[in-house]
C-alpha positions as CSV (number, residue, x, y, z in Angstrom):
1,M,0.0,0.0,0.0
2,I,1.1,3.5,-0.7
3,P,1.6,5.6,2.4
4,T,-0.4,8.8,2.7
5,R,1.0,12.3,2.8
6,K,1.2,14.2,6.1
7,D,-1.4,16.7,5.0
8,Q,-4.0,14.0,4.3
9,R,-6.4,12.4,6.7
10,R,-5.8,8.9,8.2
11,N,-5.4,5.9,5.9
12,P,-8.6,4.7,4.4
13,R,-10.0,1.5,6.0
14,F,-8.3,-1.6,4.5
15,D,-10.9,-3.8,2.8
16,A,-9.5,-7.4,2.8
17,E,-12.3,-8.8,0.6
18,A,-11.7,-6.1,-2.1
19,Y,-8.0,-6.8,-1.9
20,R,-8.6,-10.6,-2.4
21,R,-10.8,-10.0,-5.4
22,R,-8.3,-7.6,-6.9
23,N,-5.6,-10.3,-6.5
24,I,-7.8,-12.8,-8.4
25,V,-8.4,-10.4,-11.2
26,E,-4.7,-9.5,-11.5
27,R,-3.7,-13.2,-11.7
28,C,-6.4,-13.8,-14.4
29,I,-5.0,-11.0,-16.5
30,L,-1.5,-12.4,-16.0
31,W,-2.7,-15.8,-17.2
32,L,-4.2,-14.1,-20.3
33,K,-1.0,-12.3,-21.1
34,E,0.8,-15.6,-21.3
35,N,-0.9,-15.8,-24.6
36,R,1.3,-13.7,-26.9
37,R,-1.6,-13.0,-29.3
38,L,-3.5,-11.3,-26.4
39,A,-0.5,-9.6,-24.9
40,T,0.2,-7.7,-28.1
41,R,-3.5,-7.1,-29.0
42,F,-2.9,-8.9,-32.4
43,E,-6.7,-8.9,-33.0
44,K,-8.0,-5.4,-33.8
45,L,-11.7,-6.2,-33.9
46,A,-13.3,-6.4,-30.5
47,V,-15.3,-9.5,-31.4
48,N,-12.2,-11.4,-32.5
49,F,-10.3,-10.2,-29.4
50,L,-13.1,-11.5,-27.1
51,A,-13.0,-14.8,-28.9
52,M,-9.3,-15.1,-28.3
53,V,-9.8,-14.2,-24.6
54,K,-12.4,-17.0,-24.4
55,L,-10.0,-19.5,-26.1
56,A,-7.2,-18.5,-23.7
57,M,-9.4,-19.1,-20.7
58,I,-10.5,-22.5,-22.1
59,R,-6.9,-23.4,-22.6
60,R,-6.2,-22.3,-19.0
61,C,-9.0,-24.5,-17.7
62,F,-7.7,-27.5,-19.7
63,R,-4.2,-27.0,-18.2
64,L,-5.7,-27.0,-14.7
65,L,-7.6,-30.2,-15.4
66,E,-4.9,-32.3,-17.0
67,P,-2.7,-34.3,-14.7
68,S,0.7,-32.7,-14.4
69,D,4.0,-34.6,-14.6
70,R,5.8,-31.4,-13.6
71,T,5.4,-31.8,-9.8
């Protein structure tokens, strides 16, 4: 968290639930950016970009479901 300046009021109340949700969203964006086509915004049309996002999420789900030999 960023500290407040001296001329400001006290720190705003820390919302743990909002912080937890933010972490989930940031990790999801990180997973999506593993796909180079999404990270560089290769698709210019919004409908095509959304389709690629959906495909990337399906790929992520399959990765989570398949048994891993990496452990």
